[in-house]
NUNULO-875613 format. One line per field, with one value per residue: x, y, z of N, C-alpha, C in turn. Coordinates in pm, 1 decimal. Example, Ala and Ser with C-alpha at 12.3 -4.5 7.8 and 13.67 -1.06 7.14 Angstrom:
<rs>
n_X <- 1319.0,1285.0
n_Y <- -569.0,-225.0
n_Z <- 780.0,708.0
ca_X <- 1230.0,1367.0
ca_Y <- -450.0,-106.0
ca_Z <- 780.0,714.0
c_X <- 1320.0,1290.0
c_Y <- -330.0,3.0
c_Z <- 780.0,787.0
</rs>
This chain:
<rs>
n_X <- 85.7,52.4,247.1,277.7,65.2,-177.1,-194.2,-211.4,-465.2,-622.5,-562.3,-669.6,-939.8,-988.1,-928.9,-1128.9,-1342.2,-1486.3,-1699.0,-1610.0,-1511.5,-1223.1,-1201.2,-1178.9,-883.5,-675.9,-755.7,-728.6,-452.1,-378.7,-467.5,-279.9,-287.9,-134.8,-182.3,-138.6,-236.0,-347.9,-576.5,-821.7,-1066.4,-1375.6,-1636.1,-1908.9,-2087.6,-2405.1,-2542.6,-2681.2,-2509.7,-2263.7,-2208.4,-2158.3,-1917.7,-1759.1,-1755.7,-1618.2,-1365.9,-1297.2,-1278.4,-1052.8,-866.4,-867.2,-1031.3,-1197.8,-1504.8,-1515.6,-1671.3,-2018.3,-2239.6,-2324.7,-2209.3,-2440.9,-2691.8,-2915.3,-2822.7,-2612.4,-2746.6,-2875.4,-2675.4,-2483.2,-2148.0,-1943.9,-1709.9,-1384.3,-1107.3,-799.3,-635.3,-472.4,-141.1,22.8,-118.3,-173.6,-354.5,-444.8,-707.7,-1032.7,-1293.3,-1625.1,-1865.9,-2184.2,-2303.9,-2265.3,-2278.2,-2432.4,-2351.3,-2388.7,-2558.7,-2402.7,-2379.3,-2367.9,-2141.4,-1957.9,-1957.3,-1820.4,-1570.8,-1213.9,-961.4,-674.6,-385.1,-178.7,-26.7,13.7,-201.0,-338.0,-541.7,-666.0,-973.0,-1090.1,-1270.2,-1411.9,-1254.9,-1417.1,-1635.7,-1509.7,-1430.2,-1683.7,-1758.8,-1597.4,-1706.7,-1771.8,-1825.1,-1577.1,-1261.1,-1024.3,-1110.7,-1195.7,-955.6,-822.9,-993.8,-951.3,-683.2,-701.5,-847.0,-685.5,-448.2,-535.0,-588.7,-332.8,-197.3,-313.1,-263.4,-386.6,-686.7,-1023.6,-1335.7,-1535.2,-1389.5,-1278.9,-1511.8,-1588.1,-1381.7,-1443.0,-1679.4,-1606.0,-1354.1,-1182.7,-997.6,-945.9,-765.8,-677.5,-924.6,-1002.5,-805.5,-868.2,-1122.8,-1059.4,-901.5,-1066.1,-1318.0,-1570.4,-1653.5,-1669.9,-1875.8,-2085.5,-2099.0,-2162.4,-2430.4,-2499.1,-2322.0,-2320.3,-2121.1,-1915.2,-1942.3,-1812.5,-1554.1,-1513.2,-1515.4,-1294.6,-1303.5,-1173.1,-1213.7,-1493.4,-1530.4,-1385.8,-1543.5,-1787.3,-1709.1,-1651.0,-1903.8,-2033.9,-1899.1,-1975.4,-2249.9,-2241.3,-2118.3,-2314.6,-2516.4,-2399.2,-2389.4,-2662.9,-2726.4,-2590.2,-2704.7,-2946.2,-2846.0,-2646.8,-2798.8,-2924.0,-2699.5,-2623.6,-2829.8,-2784.1,-2527.9,-2588.5,-2757.2,-2574.3,-2376.6,-2539.0,-2622.0,-2374.0,-2320.8,-2529.2,-2457.0
n_Y <- -119.4,222.2,445.1,718.1,934.5,785.2,653.2,877.0,978.7,762.4,770.1,1019.5,978.5,781.8,915.8,1103.0,951.8,817.6,572.4,337.8,144.9,38.6,13.7,-97.0,-24.9,10.1,-164.9,-402.6,-415.3,-465.3,-725.4,-854.9,-845.8,-674.9,-338.2,-36.2,265.1,589.6,668.2,668.9,472.0,451.9,277.6,380.9,399.6,513.3,734.3,1026.7,1110.9,978.8,1077.3,1345.6,1315.4,1222.2,1449.4,1620.0,1494.7,1523.9,1799.3,1847.4,1736.1,1915.9,1871.4,1894.1,1887.2,1731.8,1639.8,1605.7,1389.1,1606.2,1552.7,1390.1,1219.6,1129.2,1089.2,907.6,686.7,591.9,479.2,628.4,758.6,984.1,1229.0,1347.9,1579.7,1610.0,1880.3,1939.1,1974.0,1734.6,1538.7,1620.6,1647.3,1387.4,1161.1,1101.4,874.1,835.8,605.2,451.7,227.1,-76.6,-225.6,-538.0,-623.6,-677.9,-487.7,-206.2,-262.9,-544.3,-590.3,-471.9,-647.2,-858.6,-761.9,-710.8,-666.9,-480.6,-453.4,-182.8,-62.8,-69.9,91.6,160.4,68.4,-72.2,-84.3,-304.6,-398.1,-726.1,-1007.7,-1174.2,-1008.2,-794.3,-911.4,-957.0,-691.4,-622.3,-712.7,-572.9,-361.3,-298.5,-370.5,-374.8,-430.5,-694.8,-818.6,-764.0,-895.4,-1162.6,-1187.2,-1151.1,-1378.2,-1591.2,-1540.0,-1587.0,-1861.1,-1962.3,-1878.6,-1998.7,-2285.4,-2495.7,-2513.7,-2449.9,-2632.8,-2455.3,-2244.2,-2370.6,-2423.5,-2162.3,-2087.6,-2260.7,-2150.5,-1898.0,-1882.2,-1801.6,-1887.2,-2122.2,-2344.6,-2365.9,-2405.6,-2655.0,-2814.1,-2775.4,-2891.8,-3157.3,-3219.5,-3165.6,-3315.8,-3374.7,-3124.0,-2985.9,-3123.8,-3062.0,-2782.8,-2742.7,-2721.8,-2460.4,-2334.8,-2418.8,-2444.3,-2580.1,-2844.3,-2883.6,-2833.8,-3047.7,-3257.3,-3193.1,-3049.9,-2816.4,-2629.9,-2594.2,-2500.8,-2258.3,-2111.7,-2097.6,-1957.0,-1708.5,-1636.2,-1619.5,-1402.1,-1204.1,-1180.3,-1073.5,-829.0,-705.1,-680.6,-490.5,-270.0,-212.6,-151.1,90.9,251.7,408.4,564.0,708.5,864.8,1030.9,1165.1,1307.2,1493.7,1634.6,1739.8,1907.4,2095.9,2195.6,2322.6,2503.6,2669.1,2781.3,2926.2,3107.6,3255.1
n_Z <- 0.0,-83.3,100.2,271.7,195.3,179.0,426.2,586.9,522.5,609.8,881.0,959.5,904.3,1092.2,1335.9,1328.3,1380.8,1188.5,1056.3,846.2,556.4,389.2,42.0,-304.8,-505.6,-310.9,-110.5,-249.8,-273.4,-9.0,14.4,-131.3,-405.1,-616.9,-707.3,-858.9,-724.6,-659.8,-559.6,-298.9,-181.9,-14.1,158.3,341.2,657.6,622.2,785.3,950.8,1166.0,1117.4,863.4,919.8,1053.7,846.7,684.2,854.9,857.0,585.2,572.1,731.8,563.2,368.1,149.8,-160.7,-338.2,-653.5,-860.0,-954.6,-771.9,-487.0,-145.7,-3.2,184.1,41.2,-221.1,-184.4,-80.2,-304.1,-446.6,-568.1,-614.3,-432.9,-506.9,-427.3,-409.3,-250.4,-79.0,129.2,242.4,286.4,158.9,-91.9,-393.9,-386.1,-446.6,-318.1,-296.8,-202.1,-100.3,-22.5,-83.7,-258.2,-571.9,-605.0,-358.5,0.5,264.1,433.6,708.1,719.6,566.7,733.7,950.9,839.0,796.5,741.8,965.0,983.6,1161.9,1212.9,1397.9,1759.3,1845.9,1619.9,1343.6,1035.2,879.9,653.9,362.8,343.8,180.7,12.5,-30.7,-153.9,-393.9,-507.9,-548.5,-755.9,-988.8,-1246.4,-1537.6,-1622.7,-1762.2,-1610.8,-1354.4,-1367.6,-1419.7,-1178.1,-1000.7,-1074.3,-996.8,-719.5,-635.1,-728.4,-591.5,-332.7,-345.1,-389.2,-158.9,67.2,242.8,382.2,327.1,441.4,412.9,346.7,235.2,9.5,-134.3,-190.7,-363.5,-574.8,-664.9,-747.0,-880.0,-1182.6,-1356.8,-1596.7,-1602.3,-1334.6,-1214.5,-1312.8,-1195.6,-926.1,-918.6,-970.2,-749.6,-533.2,-549.3,-430.1,-331.2,-571.7,-701.2,-531.0,-556.9,-823.9,-863.1,-800.5,-970.2,-1275.1,-1476.2,-1363.4,-1421.9,-1662.2,-1575.4,-1400.6,-1580.2,-1720.9,-1952.9,-2117.2,-2327.7,-2341.8,-2085.8,-2087.8,-2267.3,-2126.9,-1900.4,-2011.8,-2097.1,-1851.5,-1739.9,-1921.5,-1867.4,-1606.4,-1659.0,-1811.4,-1621.3,-1456.4,-1628.2,-1658.9,-1395.8,-1354.5,-1542.2,-1489.4,-1280.7,-1411.0,-1583.1,-1401.7,-1303.9,-1531.3,-1551.4,-1314.7,-1366.8,-1580.4,-1455.7,-1273.0,-1434.5,-1563.6,-1355.9,-1295.6,-1526.5,-1518.9,-1300.1
ca_X <- 0.0,126.7,264.3,243.9,-64.7,-289.2,-198.5,-256.8,-610.7,-679.0,-544.9,-765.6,-1072.2,-997.1,-934.9,-1258.4,-1444.8,-1565.7,-1720.4,-1591.4,-1428.7,-1139.9,-1238.5,-1109.1,-745.0,-595.3,-794.6,-668.3,-310.2,-370.1,-487.4,-167.7,-305.6,-76.7,-245.0,-95.8,-348.8,-338.6,-712.3,-862.5,-1211.1,-1438.7,-1779.6,-1933.9,-2219.8,-2470.1,-2641.0,-2643.4,-2395.6,-2140.1,-2184.1,-2094.1,-1778.9,-1692.5,-1735.8,-1511.3,-1239.5,-1269.0,-1236.5,-913.8,-784.4,-890.5,-1084.5,-1304.2,-1582.5,-1467.8,-1777.8,-2148.3,-2329.1,-2269.8,-2210.3,-2569.8,-2745.5,-3009.9,-2747.2,-2536.4,-2839.9,-2911.3,-2560.4,-2387.0,-2020.4,-1911.6,-1566.9,-1313.8,-962.9,-739.7,-540.2,-382.9,-6.3,76.8,-199.1,-216.6,-398.9,-497.9,-852.7,-1111.3,-1428.9,-1710.3,-1989.3,-2256.0,-2369.3,-2188.2,-2361.6,-2412.6,-2303.4,-2481.7,-2560.7,-2279.0,-2376.5,-2323.0,-2001.4,-1880.9,-1944.2,-1725.2,-1452.0,-1080.2,-894.6,-529.2,-315.4,-57.4,46.4,-68.7,-320.8,-397.5,-579.1,-739.3,-1089.0,-1091.2,-1378.7,-1373.6,-1210.6,-1528.8,-1715.3,-1428.0,-1442.1,-1817.6,-1762.0,-1516.7,-1779.9,-1821.3,-1805.8,-1440.7,-1163.1,-924.5,-1170.1,-1194.1,-816.4,-794.3,-1074.1,-877.8,-562.0,-741.3,-884.9,-569.7,-355.6,-594.2,-569.1,-189.6,-146.2,-372.2,-214.8,-483.7,-815.3,-1143.7,-1433.4,-1604.2,-1298.9,-1271.0,-1638.0,-1584.6,-1296.0,-1518.6,-1784.7,-1554.7,-1232.2,-1210.1,-888.0,-991.6,-667.2,-684.6,-1057.0,-999.0,-722.1,-946.5,-1231.3,-999.7,-848.9,-1175.8,-1432.2,-1696.6,-1690.2,-1708.1,-2008.1,-2181.0,-2108.9,-2207.7,-2572.5,-2500.3,-2240.5,-2322.9,-2000.5,-1823.9,-1954.4,-1704.2,-1428.3,-1504.2,-1484.3,-1167.3,-1331.8,-1125.2,-1273.6,-1628.7,-1515.6,-1345.8,-1660.3,-1887.1,-1655.1,-1669.5,-2046.6,-2062.0,-1847.7,-2059.9,-2374.9,-2211.7,-2091.5,-2443.5,-2583.8,-2336.9,-2433.7,-2801.9,-2725.4,-2542.1,-2777.4,-3032.1,-2762.1,-2579.1,-2897.5,-2940.9,-2577.7,-2627.4,-2920.6,-2714.9,-2420.7,-2651.5,-2801.5,-2454.3,-2314.4,-2634.6,-2611.4,-2247.0,-2333.0,-2621.6,-2385.5
ca_Y <- 0.0,346.9,476.9,841.6,1000.4,695.1,634.0,1004.1,981.2,661.0,818.5,1127.8,917.2,711.4,1017.0,1171.0,856.6,773.7,428.4,315.0,32.4,63.1,-72.9,-60.6,-61.6,0.5,-289.8,-510.6,-420.5,-530.7,-869.2,-910.8,-833.5,-542.2,-245.8,100.8,355.8,702.8,694.4,598.8,452.0,406.0,263.1,433.3,389.8,636.4,796.0,1167.9,1126.4,936.6,1171.3,1463.7,1277.7,1218.3,1589.4,1671.9,1439.0,1585.8,1937.2,1839.0,1701.6,2023.7,1803.3,1965.1,1806.4,1753.7,1603.7,1582.4,1465.3,1650.3,1451.4,1389.1,1085.6,1092.6,1038.3,790.0,574.9,540.5,408.3,721.5,784.1,1125.7,1235.4,1461.8,1595.2,1667.2,1989.5,1949.1,1956.8,1598.1,1447.6,1703.1,1585.4,1253.0,1158.0,1016.8,844.1,791.4,536.1,388.9,110.2,-140.4,-312.4,-681.2,-652.1,-658.1,-356.9,-172.9,-331.6,-682.6,-581.8,-438.7,-770.6,-947.7,-683.5,-760.2,-562.1,-485.5,-376.1,-118.1,-27.3,-112.0,172.2,192.4,-43.6,-36.1,-169.3,-332.1,-484.3,-866.1,-1052.1,-1222.3,-891.0,-717.8,-981.5,-925.5,-551.7,-608.6,-765.3,-454.1,-363.3,-252.6,-478.0,-377.0,-492.0,-840.3,-858.6,-761.4,-1002.1,-1288.0,-1186.8,-1168.3,-1517.7,-1677.9,-1517.4,-1654.9,-2005.2,-1992.1,-1846.5,-2082.1,-2423.7,-2590.9,-2444.3,-2512.5,-2672.0,-2332.4,-2170.8,-2445.5,-2400.4,-2025.7,-2093.3,-2328.5,-2061.0,-1769.5,-1890.7,-1777.4,-1943.9,-2258.1,-2446.5,-2380.0,-2459.0,-2799.7,-2876.1,-2773.1,-2989.2,-3290.8,-3238.7,-3156.0,-3359.8,-3362.5,-2982.4,-2949.7,-3181.8,-2985.0,-2645.1,-2734.8,-2684.8,-2313.9,-2289.3,-2533.1,-2460.0,-2672.6,-2975.8,-2887.7,-2843.1,-3185.4,-3344.1,-3149.4,-2996.0,-2678.2,-2542.1,-2561.1,-2422.5,-2123.1,-2049.4,-2070.2,-1850.7,-1583.3,-1605.1,-1579.4,-1265.8,-1116.8,-1158.7,-982.4,-697.2,-648.9,-641.8,-365.9,-163.3,-179.9,-89.2,228.6,326.5,510.2,655.2,796.8,961.9,1128.1,1246.1,1398.7,1602.2,1713.1,1814.4,2014.1,2198.1,2255.3,2415.4,2608.3,2762.5,2853.8,3023.8,3212.8,3341.3
ca_Z <- 0.0,-86.6,242.6,341.8,179.1,208.7,571.2,643.6,505.6,699.1,1017.6,984.0,909.8,1221.1,1442.4,1318.5,1423.2,1073.5,1042.2,703.1,512.9,271.9,-68.9,-427.9,-533.0,-189.4,-44.8,-329.7,-237.0,122.1,-6.1,-205.2,-550.2,-635.4,-800.7,-830.2,-717.0,-567.4,-511.7,-178.3,-189.4,110.5,175.2,476.0,718.2,577.1,874.2,970.8,1257.1,1050.7,753.4,978.9,1082.4,715.8,644.5,941.0,806.1,456.1,600.8,778.6,446.7,271.2,31.6,-231.9,-431.4,-790.5,-953.6,-892.8,-687.2,-358.5,-39.8,65.2,209.5,-63.9,-336.2,-142.2,-63.5,-436.7,-502.5,-627.8,-548.6,-418.2,-537.6,-368.1,-429.4,-128.8,-99.8,244.0,186.7,291.5,75.2,-204.4,-519.3,-367.3,-466.3,-227.9,-342.1,-91.9,-136.6,88.5,-140.4,-364.8,-655.0,-585.6,-222.8,111.3,329.1,504.7,837.5,697.9,522.3,853.9,1029.5,771.0,762.6,774.0,1041.5,968.8,1264.9,1162.9,1519.2,1874.8,1862.9,1491.1,1258.2,914.0,852.8,510.3,318.1,337.3,48.2,-68.7,-69.5,-248.4,-522.7,-560.5,-591.3,-877.0,-1104.9,-1313.9,-1683.0,-1650.2,-1781.6,-1503.3,-1236.2,-1386.4,-1403.3,-1036.1,-941.6,-1097.5,-913.4,-579.5,-611.6,-750.4,-480.1,-216.5,-366.2,-373.5,-25.2,174.0,227.3,436.8,322.1,497.4,310.8,305.8,146.6,-117.0,-205.7,-244.0,-482.1,-681.1,-713.4,-794.1,-960.7,-1324.3,-1435.6,-1630.9,-1562.6,-1188.7,-1181.5,-1342.1,-1091.0,-802.0,-932.0,-958.8,-613.9,-436.5,-629.3,-355.7,-329.3,-708.3,-725.6,-450.1,-605.9,-963.4,-861.4,-805.5,-1082.3,-1368.3,-1557.5,-1295.1,-1487.4,-1761.2,-1499.6,-1349.0,-1695.2,-1779.5,-2085.9,-2104.1,-2428.8,-2298.2,-1963.8,-2128.0,-2328.5,-2023.8,-1814.7,-2085.6,-2093.3,-1713.6,-1725.4,-2003.5,-1792.9,-1495.7,-1716.5,-1850.8,-1497.2,-1410.3,-1718.3,-1624.8,-1262.8,-1362.8,-1645.2,-1428.2,-1203.3,-1505.8,-1630.8,-1294.1,-1300.8,-1645.7,-1513.7,-1212.2,-1434.0,-1658.4,-1360.5,-1214.5,-1530.0,-1590.8,-1242.6,-1308.5,-1635.5,-1472.7,-1205.8
c_X <- 88.6,130.0,205.2,104.4,-183.3,-304.5,-246.6,-409.0,-676.5,-673.0,-647.7,-908.1,-1092.7,-1011.2,-1068.9,-1374.0,-1533.4,-1577.4,-1719.0,-1506.9,-1350.0,-1178.3,-1147.9,-964.1,-659.1,-629.0,-733.1,-520.7,-291.8,-385.4,-381.5,-181.8,-262.7,-150.0,-200.5,-217.8,-320.6,-476.7,-736.8,-1014.0,-1263.3,-1586.1,-1806.5,-2073.2,-2290.0,-2582.5,-2592.9,-2519.2,-2264.7,-2106.8,-2117.9,-1947.6,-1696.6,-1660.1,-1624.0,-1374.7,-1200.3,-1223.9,-1091.0,-817.7,-790.5,-940.0,-1200.3,-1374.5,-1539.2,-1570.1,-1910.5,-2159.6,-2258.6,-2282.6,-2340.0,-2621.4,-2835.8,-2939.5,-2671.0,-2626.3,-2879.8,-2797.5,-2458.5,-2257.3,-1999.1,-1759.6,-1503.1,-1165.5,-907.0,-638.3,-455.1,-244.3,40.5,-0.1,-245.1,-240.2,-448.8,-650.5,-917.9,-1250.5,-1506.5,-1837.0,-2056.5,-2320.0,-2283.2,-2278.0,-2328.6,-2368.8,-2411.3,-2475.1,-2428.5,-2267.7,-2324.8,-2177.7,-1910.1,-1857.3,-1838.2,-1593.0,-1322.6,-1006.4,-743.1,-466.3,-188.6,29.1,-41.0,-200.3,-393.5,-428.1,-657.6,-853.4,-1105.5,-1209.8,-1328.2,-1341.0,-1327.5,-1615.4,-1640.2,-1438.0,-1577.9,-1821.7,-1684.8,-1586.4,-1850.4,-1806.3,-1663.8,-1342.5,-1068.2,-979.6,-1172.3,-1052.1,-780.8,-870.3,-1002.5,-754.8,-594.7,-772.1,-764.4,-466.4,-403.9,-571.7,-424.2,-144.7,-199.7,-339.5,-314.0,-622.1,-928.9,-1236.3,-1505.9,-1519.2,-1290.0,-1396.9,-1643.0,-1496.6,-1370.3,-1619.6,-1732.0,-1431.8,-1266.1,-1098.6,-923.5,-895.8,-673.8,-816.3,-1063.3,-917.3,-797.7,-1056.4,-1179.3,-955.6,-960.9,-1307.4,-1565.9,-1747.0,-1738.2,-1848.3,-2116.2,-2206.3,-2162.0,-2356.3,-2585.6,-2425.9,-2225.3,-2196.7,-1896.3,-1833.4,-1842.8,-1569.0,-1406.8,-1462.6,-1351.1,-1182.8,-1298.6,-1188.0,-1414.2,-1624.7,-1478.9,-1464.1,-1762.5,-1840.6,-1671.8,-1815.5,-2089.0,-2017.4,-1933.5,-2189.5,-2353.9,-2184.8,-2222.4,-2524.5,-2531.3,-2380.7,-2575.2,-2809.9,-2689.9,-2621.3,-2861.5,-2951.0,-2690.3,-2673.9,-2919.1,-2819.8,-2575.8,-2716.7,-2853.4,-2603.7,-2478.4,-2694.1,-2682.9,-2392.8,-2408.0,-2631.3,-2484.4,-2257.0,-2426.2,-2555.3,-2273.6
c_Y <- 123.5,405.7,609.8,898.6,912.4,676.2,760.8,1013.6,883.6,707.0,926.6,1073.7,848.8,811.4,1090.0,1079.4,806.2,621.2,398.1,191.2,74.2,-36.7,-41.9,-106.5,-78.6,-126.0,-408.6,-527.0,-493.4,-682.0,-931.7,-908.3,-692.5,-461.9,-105.3,191.9,466.9,743.7,615.6,592.0,396.8,377.9,299.2,394.9,521.7,676.6,937.8,1187.6,1090.8,1027.8,1298.9,1437.3,1271.4,1360.1,1655.0,1625.1,1504.9,1731.0,1940.4,1808.7,1809.5,1967.3,1881.7,1871.0,1836.4,1715.6,1609.0,1432.1,1514.8,1538.6,1463.3,1246.3,1038.7,1034.1,910.6,667.9,512.6,461.0,497.3,724.8,934.7,1139.6,1364.6,1460.1,1666.3,1776.0,2017.8,1904.0,1812.1,1498.3,1517.5,1621.0,1441.7,1258.6,1061.3,998.5,783.6,726.3,482.8,257.6,55.9,-236.3,-459.4,-721.7,-624.7,-514.8,-332.8,-250.4,-474.7,-686.8,-555.3,-563.6,-863.4,-878.3,-754.3,-645.4,-582.0,-396.4,-314.8,-64.4,-70.2,-35.8,203.5,66.4,9.0,-135.5,-182.7,-421.8,-628.8,-908.8,-1094.1,-1106.8,-803.6,-779.0,-953.3,-784.8,-528.1,-661.0,-650.8,-469.8,-323.1,-369.7,-489.9,-441.4,-644.2,-895.0,-865.7,-871.1,-1136.9,-1297.4,-1213.3,-1314.4,-1609.6,-1662.8,-1587.9,-1805.5,-2044.6,-1978.8,-1936.0,-2228.6,-2527.5,-2526.8,-2522.9,-2552.6,-2549.3,-2252.2,-2238.4,-2422.8,-2260.0,-2019.8,-2154.2,-2233.9,-1933.6,-1776.7,-1878.8,-1827.9,-2089.1,-2369.2,-2472.6,-2444.9,-2610.0,-2873.4,-2882.5,-2879.8,-3132.8,-3321.0,-3243.0,-3192.2,-3342.1,-3217.9,-2936.4,-3000.7,-3103.4,-2846.8,-2633.6,-2701.7,-2533.1,-2260.6,-2404.7,-2552.9,-2551.5,-2814.2,-2992.5,-2899.1,-2985.3,-3281.6,-3307.4,-3094.4,-2846.8,-2583.5,-2499.1,-2471.6,-2278.2,-2045.3,-2008.7,-1963.6,-1714.3,-1540.2,-1556.8,-1435.2,-1166.1,-1081.9,-1059.5,-841.1,-627.8,-604.2,-508.0,-248.1,-117.5,-107.3,58.9,315.2,439.8,612.8,755.0,903.9,1072.3,1221.0,1348.0,1519.4,1694.6,1797.8,1933.1,2129.6,2272.3,2359.6,2530.9,2714.7,2845.2,2963.2,3139.5,3310.4,3418.9
c_Z <- 0.0,53.8,287.1,319.7,215.4,359.0,642.2,637.1,602.4,844.7,1052.2,989.5,1045.1,1335.9,1443.8,1356.5,1311.8,1071.1,892.3,679.1,390.1,163.7,-188.9,-435.5,-409.5,-110.3,-117.5,-296.1,-104.7,109.9,-96.2,-355.3,-588.6,-741.5,-763.8,-831.8,-617.6,-519.2,-384.6,-177.1,-57.3,88.3,320.5,526.5,689.2,671.8,904.5,1057.4,1187.4,933.0,803.6,1009.9,952.8,670.3,726.0,890.9,673.8,472.8,645.0,663.7,338.4,138.2,-28.5,-328.2,-574.2,-897.0,-879.8,-868.8,-560.9,-255.2,41.0,76.0,95.4,-186.5,-301.1,-131.1,-196.9,-499.6,-569.4,-547.4,-543.7,-422.4,-484.0,-405.7,-306.6,-163.1,24.1,197.4,180.0,204.8,-52.9,-330.8,-505.1,-377.6,-368.1,-287.2,-225.4,-146.8,-10.7,44.8,-253.9,-440.9,-630.5,-446.4,-118.3,164.9,401.3,634.8,823.4,650.0,641.7,939.3,970.8,739.1,803.9,842.4,1033.6,1074.2,1205.4,1277.1,1636.4,1888.8,1732.3,1410.8,1138.3,897.1,701.9,476.0,307.5,195.3,-40.4,-116.8,-169.4,-387.9,-586.3,-618.2,-720.4,-1002.2,-1176.2,-1464.8,-1722.7,-1657.9,-1662.6,-1375.8,-1247.5,-1372.5,-1255.0,-962.3,-954.5,-1008.7,-767.4,-547.4,-623.8,-638.8,-353.5,-226.7,-340.5,-228.5,87.1,151.3,276.6,442.9,387.1,383.2,256.4,207.6,10.1,-199.9,-263.5,-368.4,-600.0,-745.9,-777.2,-885.6,-1109.4,-1415.2,-1468.8,-1588.9,-1412.2,-1147.4,-1205.4,-1236.2,-958.6,-805.2,-919.3,-816.2,-509.6,-506.1,-557.2,-353.0,-467.2,-741.0,-651.0,-510.6,-749.1,-973.2,-873.4,-927.7,-1183.6,-1452.1,-1492.2,-1352.3,-1589.5,-1692.3,-1448.8,-1460.9,-1761.0,-1919.8,-2087.9,-2205.6,-2389.0,-2174.7,-1996.2,-2185.0,-2222.2,-1925.2,-1880.8,-2082.2,-1954.4,-1689.7,-1802.7,-1930.1,-1679.2,-1545.4,-1755.6,-1729.3,-1448.0,-1496.4,-1683.1,-1490.6,-1272.3,-1460.7,-1586.4,-1349.1,-1294.6,-1559.2,-1527.0,-1284.4,-1414.9,-1616.2,-1412.2,-1273.0,-1510.9,-1568.1,-1300.6,-1307.3,-1567.5,-1480.8,-1250.6,-1414.8,-1598.2,-1377.5,-1274.3
</rs>
């Protein structure tokens, strides 16, 4: 994880009492899937008290809104992201994105229960979105998110030597590398047979039919990309209206 500016933001959020989870590229770095990013993304508890704490932290960071919509509960609850650029000297030009809702993921309260806590000192820790939830959040229409999703899962498979049955089943349901998926299905046949009900393409993995498996993985990804497009369609229309009103007000002034 990029050291000084990111840690400064995390420290100020913590001191301000903000209830939030680190998501996005910085969370991916913590899980060992390296991604260069100067952005810091958070999902927050969206209630008036916590929003005031977020605003306090952003003030300390001299953060200014750079796009619509403004930081309001009504927009966050719909799934919009609120974007800021920091101008405090130690974090100058660092971007912060604030969300309260992630497409395809549970409520903040449930994400909080499954969070991963990283201790960086005896008195400081980072609350990070859980790996499984992070992977869900990466099922977007962006190529880079699918690349990162694959890295996150493959790194998890490589790093865990004695996985639980629950972990193996998660790999079966989420792994996107056909070669690895076939190896997993051969090594953990019972889990593969159990999971094929939820993920039918595992039938091809069990049989070792790599061509069919590759085709079905592509189709699975296509379906998820289309879901993401539909999710953002209405939100984008609302943003266009907000942008128009914003620039119209500027021109009137």
